[in-house]
C-alpha positions, -999 to +999 in steps of 0.1 A: -315-275+191-292-262+165-297-270+128-269-287+110-252-266+083-227-285+062-203-268+038-187-286+009-155-266+002-131-248+025-121-220+002-124-182+004-161-178-006-172-206+018-154-191+048-165-156+040-201-168+041-195-185+074-178-154+088-207-133+077-232-158+091-215-158+125-216-120+126-254-123+125-259-154+147-238-181+164-269-198+179-287-211+148-263-237+133-239-264+141-214-259+113-191-284+097-168-277+067-153-303+043-122-295+024-104-316-002-070-300+006-051-307+038-051-271+050-071-245+067-085-217+045-058-198+027-056-169+002-055-184-033-050-150-047-016-149-032-004-180-051+019-160-074+037-146-044+040-181-029+054-193-062+079-165-064+087-171-027+080-135-019+055-149+007+054-180+028+023-203+031+019-189+066+014-154+051-015-167+030-036-182+058-069-164+063-085-186+090-062-205+115-072-237+132-077-216+163-103-196+145-123-227+136-120-239+172-130-206+188-161-203+165-171-240+171-167-248+134-157-284+127-132-287+099-126-319+080-095-316+058-084-341+032-121-350+030-136-351-005-174-352-006-185-374-035-223-375-033-254-356-021-285-376-012-313-350-012-340-375-002-321-385+030-305-350+034-270-365+038-237-361+020-212-389+016-174-387+014-151-409-006-151-434+023-189-436+021-192-419+055-226-401+058-231-367+073-266-354+078-276-318+071-305-294+075-289-268+052-261-274+027-238-249+012-219-260-020-187-240-025-167-264-047-151-237-067-136-246-101-111-268-117-083-257-142-090-264-178-061-284-193-068-291-230-065-327-242-034-317-262-013-346-273+012-351-245-007-333-218-006-364-196+032-364-194+050-357-161+056-320-154+024-308-171+007-289-143-021-265-134-019-234-112-049-233-088-038-247-054-009-247-030-002-282-041+002-270-077+027-244-065+046-270-045+047-292-077+061-264-098+087-255-072+098-291-069+102-293-106+121-262-116+158-258-112+185-236-128+187-258-158+149-259-165+130-241-192+093-234-186+064-228-209+032-212-195+001-216-216-024-188-212-019-151-210-047-142-187-044-131-151-033-164-136-011-172-165+009-140-161+012-145-124+024-180-129+050-169-154+062-142-132+065-165-102+086-190-123+107-163-139+116-150-105+137-181-099+158-173-130+141-199-151+138-192-188+101-187-192+080-185-223+043-176-223+020-187-250-013-168-257-039-174-284-049-137-287-030-106-300-025-091-266-021-105-231-050-102-206-072-098-236-104-102-215-094-072-194-071-050-214-071-033-248-041-036-272-023-005-258-024-016-222-015-052-232+016-039-251+028-018-221+023-047-197+041-071-220+070-047-223+073-045-185+070-083-181+098-088-207+121-068-184+113-094-157+125-123-178+093-135-195+092-141-233+060-141-253+045-158-283+011-143-292-016-154-316-003-189-310-015-221-294+002-254-283-001-281-310+015-309-290+038-317-260+066-342-266+087-363-242+093-399-231+081-397-195+083-360-188+081-329-209+110-323-233+096-299-259+065-281-270+054-277-306+035-245-313+007-240-338+030-222-362+054-252-362+081-237-339+095-263-315+104-250-280+126-268-255+108-271-222+110-292-190+078-280-175+045-268-189+020-249-168-016-246-182-036-215-172-061-215-200-092-210-180-114-227-154-145-249-154-170-245-126-169-276-104-206-285-107-205-324-109-217-331-074-247-309-080-257-323-114-252-359-101-279-353-074-304-337-099-299-300-092-303-278-122-270-268-138-259-250-170-224-236-171-225-240-134-250-247-105-280-224-111-290-203-082-316-176-075-310-141-061-304-155-026-279-181-038-304-209-033-306-238-058-340-252-068-338-271-035-344-245-009-322-263+016-292-263-007-272-231-015-243-226-038-217-198-039-186-188-057-171-200-089-193-231-089-226-212-092-243-194-120-266-164-115-287-149-142-267-168-168-233-155-155-205-170-136-179-151-115-143-159-108-130-129-090-130-123-052-151-092-049-182-106-065-179-138-045-178-119-013-208-099-023-226-132-028-214-144+006-231-114+024-264-122+008-262-159+013-252-155+050-282-132+057-306-157+040-292-185+061-295-164+092-331-154+084-320-117+082-339-096+057-318-088+026-320-076-009-312-102-035-280-105-055-282-085-087-248-094-102-214-076-099-191-054-119-158-073-123-126-054-115-091-068-119-057-061-104-026-080-114-007-094-084+029-089-097+053-068-077+062-036-094+032-037-118+003-013-112-027-024-132-064-020-128-093-028-151-131-027-147-162-027-167-165-023-204-130-016-216-137-016-254-155+013-270-186+006-291-208+028-313-227+041-283-197+050-262-165+071-263-131+070-247-108+094-229-071+084-231-039+095-215-007+078-227+029+082-219+048+052-232+082+063-220+071+067-184+048+037-187+015+053-178-018+046-196-053+057-186-084+049-205-120+058-194-149+046-215-180+068-212-215+061-224-237+092-223-229+109-190-217+078-172-184+060-168-187+024-179-151+012-183-117+018-168-081+007-176-053+021-155-017+011-161+013+025-142-008+048-120-037+032-102-041+057-074-076+067-084-088+032-091-112+031-061-127+065-070-132+056-106-148+023-096-171+041-072-182+064-101-188+034-122-207+013-097-229+041-084-236+053-120-226+089-111-234+116-136-199+127-147-208+155-170-195+182-146-163+162-140-156+153-175-130+180-184-107+169-156-119+133-151-089+117-168-065+134-144-080+118-113-097+130-082-068+152-072-075+174-103-108+184-089-093+205-061-091+243-063-056+244-078-060+214-100-032+195-084-021+171-058-049+164-034-039+137-008-057+106-019-066+093+015-076+126+031-097+133+000-116+101+002-150+102+020-156+077+048-181+058+027-156+051-002-144+015-004-108+009+005-109-029+000-131-039-029-128-076-022-143-074+012-164-042+007-146-024+035-149+014+036-124+040+047-147+048+076-148+012+087-110+009+087-107+042+108-134+029+133-115-004+136-082+014+142-096+037+169-119+013+187-094-015+188-062+005+192-047-011+160-011-001+153+001-024+124-011-035+090-014-070+103-037-060+131-059-040+107-061-070+083-070-093+111-096-070+127-113-054+096-104-078+068-092-048+047-062-059+027-066-095+037-077-109+004-060-100-029-036-076-011-038-049-038-052-024-014-026-028+013-009+005+004-043+024+008-050+006+041-016+017+053-022+053+043-054+052+063-034+038+093-008+066+089-034+093+085-053+081+116-024+075+139-001+103+127+032+103+145+023+072+164+025+051+133+055+030+128+063+004+102+072-025+126+070-054+101+100-075+112+104-094+079+112-063+059+105-026+056+079-032+029+067-059+005+095-052-019+121-068+002+129-090+032+155-066+046+150-048+079+160-012+084+191-024+103+201-048+074+197-020+048+217+004+069+245-021+075+246-030+038+248+007+027+276+013+053+299-012+036+291-006-001+294+023-025+261+032-041+252+060-064+214+057-063+186+038-046+183+014-075+217+000-069+206-008-033+175-025-046+195-046-070+221-056-045+196-066-018+174-084-043+143-062-041+113-080-057+102-046-071+131-030-090+114+004-087+108+003-050+077+017-034+064+046-013+076+029+018+112+018+009+123+045-015+122+074+010+140+052+036+168+041+013+172+077+000+175+090+035+201+063+045+222+072+015+220+109+023+232+103+059+260+080+048+277+103+023+271+135+042+285+155+012+279+162-024+286+127-036+250+116-033+223+139-046+189+138-029+165+119-051+133+140-051+114+111-066+121+091-035+107+118-012+072+118+002+049+142-017+051+171+008+089+170+006+087+171-032+066+202-034+081+219-003+046+225+012+019+206+031-011+194+010-044+203+026-077+184+024-090+204-005-059+201-027-045+235-017-013+240+002+001+257+033+032+279+033+051+285+065+082+308+064+109+303+090+107+327+119+140+323+138+133+312+174+097+324+171+108+360+172+097+385+146+092+422+141+068+447+125+087+448+092+086+411+087+049+408+097+041+436+072+060+418+045+041+386+052+008+405+052+016+420+018+023+385+004-009+372+019-029+400+003-012+396-031-022+359-032-056+362-015-046+339+013-079+329+030-065+318+064-034+328+084-029+308+116-003+310+144+012+275+149+022+258+180+058+263+170+055+301+170+052+307+133+026+319+109+009+294+086-006+307+054-033+282+043-053+277+011-025+284-014-031+273-050-003+251-063+004+275-092+010+303-067+036+284-047+067+294-067+059+331-071+049+333-034+082+317-024+101+343-045+082+372-029+090+358+006+126+352-003+129+388-015+115+399+019+143+379+036+124+347+045+134+311+039+113+280+040+101+269+074+102+233+062+070+226+080+066+196+057+100+180+063+114+150+080+139+174+095+142+204+118+108+221+121+109+247+149+129+261+178+103+274+202+113+299+229+100+318+258+108+355+262+137+346+286+155+370+309+151+397+283+116+404+296+106+378+321+114+384+358+118+347+364+141+340+334+176+329+342+190+329+306+185+346+272+161+320+257+152+340+227+187+346+214+198+311+222+168+298+203+176+320+173+212+308+173+202+271+176+177+274+147+202+291+125+227+264+133+203+234+127+179+246+100+179+225+068+190+193+085+173+161+074+164+137+102+146+103+104+114+120+114+103+156+121+124+172+148+114+200+173+135+219+198+124+243+226+142+266+249+128+277+283+147+302+303+137+287+337+122+255+351+087+270+348+092+258+312+069+281+293+082+268+259+072+233+268+107+220+264+100+187+281+078+174+253+102+182+225+129+161+207+155+183+224+144+205+253+167+232+268+159+246+302+178+275+317+190+274+353+212+298+372+244+278+365+238+272+328+215+249+308+198+215+313+196+193+282+166+170+279+159+146+251+133+125+233+100+141+243+068+139+222+036+159+224+016+138+199-011+112+204+010+095+231+027+121+252+062+113+263+082+135+287+118+140+279+147+122+297+172+143+314+205+140+295+231+163+311+238+199+323+263+223+307+276+257+318+282+276+286+264+284+254+292+268+233+289+235+252+252+236+246+256+240+209+282+213+208+259+188+225+230+197+203+249+190+171+263+157+184+229+146+196+212+154+164+239+137+143+239+106+165+201+104+161+204+109+123+229+081+119+215+055+144+177+057+143+156+041+116+138+062+090+104+074+104+114+067+139+108+096+162+134+103+190+108+091+215+105+057+198+142+055+192+151+060+229+124+036+239+140+010+216+177+016+225+174+031+260+185+065+273+217+050+288+228+041+253+225+077+242+243+089+274+272+065+269+279+079+235+270+116+238+277+124+275+303+099+287+325+096+256+342+129+246+357+115+215+324+102+201+306+135+210+333+154+191+330+130+162+293+134+158+294+171+163+319+174+134+298+151+113+268+175+118+289+205+108+300+188+077+265+177+068+251+212+073+275+226+047+254+208+021+220+209+038+215+246+045+200+254+011+167+271+010+145+248-012+122+277-021+150+298-035+168+268-050+136+258-068+129+293-082+165+300-091+169+267-109+137+271-129+123+240-113+088+254-112+070+234-140+058+210-113+037+238-099+022+250-131-014+239-139-024+221-171-051+241-189-076+219-207-100+232-233-131+213-242-130+203-279-158+214-301 
């Protein structure tokens, strides 16, 4: 017979414990959960996004009712437990109903601390801890309202941001000299404050609330310096108090919170406590990651699985405000035994501070650039000796590569590094989940692995793992928007750009009400591409900052931080002179590996970043241009030897391939684009798995479209047959331009055709002469501005500082 496990509290720590328990055993307990709120378990960390209406309540749900039902967990909502009777081993709710237990888990969390300030009992004085608090705030604010938020910690800032997003005049009061004073030093606090002021939040620091005035509801707030501020709503976020009453009332030992041992047991071995309501070794914890660490140990103890005890946690903090990158962990203030490394660029808004004690990292503040947060945190948690890393430590993990630049963050991470700190999910676990369960979207990864499902700050990293694992098969298919910055789909953005005049990506963001005015790595490249396609001329200049990293440095980053350089070889045809020139360049720069590619080119691998620009110049001088092997654009035109040499060839595949590549090189497309030309149906150039496949027949050329040789092979669809080379070129130009204008960014031709249908393409390109001519002319116009060799342009313009290393000298 199963034992009865009752859980008081239906929050994140309680449910994580039950999930962990069920992963060990579903045979031991009959589980019932009691929650005060009328909901299933939801993500409280996302309350700020709920308040700003960037997310809906449905987006925050972590465990659906179906989950409870499928796992035979009974959920009692709207059910407050008021008493524990340890002698009878029962709990009682507010209706005096009794529920017997064998084991009891207390997860009552905490309650917001609202000071007994004069006037704090007035209407519209609210806290910020639950969905009901969010609903109360949203029901109170209107365009005429003025809000005061008291408390400049993590939750206070998120509350102020959520209110200000509605256009409400928002003033934040904080008793310390800088905001987030428990996690940030004065410099980081100042930078963060400056950013938040641009989002519509005003600040009064070194100030407290003296009293709140009003007849029935709030009308004004008097500050400790005597200033009177008009206000219609006051939100207190001045800290939390562990909700320990039910434990102390039944005689369990409490201090600041419910006292537990290393296995999260109270002094009563049948009663456990977890989360914000418990105290371990004199410390309480209010952040998600430590609570989930407790959940793993508590669950193992309940399941009778051997486990090490809980030894405490290192707190790390991320701010959940769109467009703000902030991370803090460990000891952020330097004392007599420690020293600090600092990088500061106030104009750009980047601040890095590392606190070192001896040869170990003990504290981290990152503002504006948090890419290396998980790596730094790993060094801190594992107490890694950083003496050999110190000279480059401040510049992140990428600086440790051979060239001192630009290592891809995800490729560089080892499989045992944490991606999701809240849930303790490693990169390897995410990859295993993707491969074993055929996961394709962020939502599927969250549901299966829990990575990114808690605070949400690691979603960008999770997506990078997804992209890295799936390669070309990855597509951003989120219907509600192309990223978290907006609610607009690709189609809506394209339609908006078509009818408006924009000069840069920021005007698009503003007009479509992006939540993040800077955009992100998902939306910026897409919007930049759509603007390039629309204007098709010199009116809009390609925004390099909105390009993916490989596009910005005109090379592909390799796993060790070096780069590959691929010159263009027209149609895959070369000669001894060109090969000799490439060999000379390879010798000059000590290229360790030269590899023939599947696209009939030579790839020089292992190039240091500082060697890129001089190598490009030497290749330019020898007559080469960039092969754009990194680009979302034309990559290669692969050919067979054709009737020049082959006894089966019906057409001159090599010359046609050379002509096509010289016609199409430099063109930007939604995704990478490959062409192949085979001189006969034997198809030696593999034309039927390319974006455009050309196959020679006795009477001319067959044109095939939308093939893919990636993870999911797709054979091309037959499009049409033409008799002359001129017709062939005309069709290719029209087809490429139609794809450029109609497909979504990062949508391969195969995916595009599967979405719209091959008949749609035929109707425009094959059956409609006027439209075919229109798109062909559009391609010609675009190529006037696109066929610029980025290598030569970069060298000639002097834009090579990006590729020059920073030399650091150790100070005496």
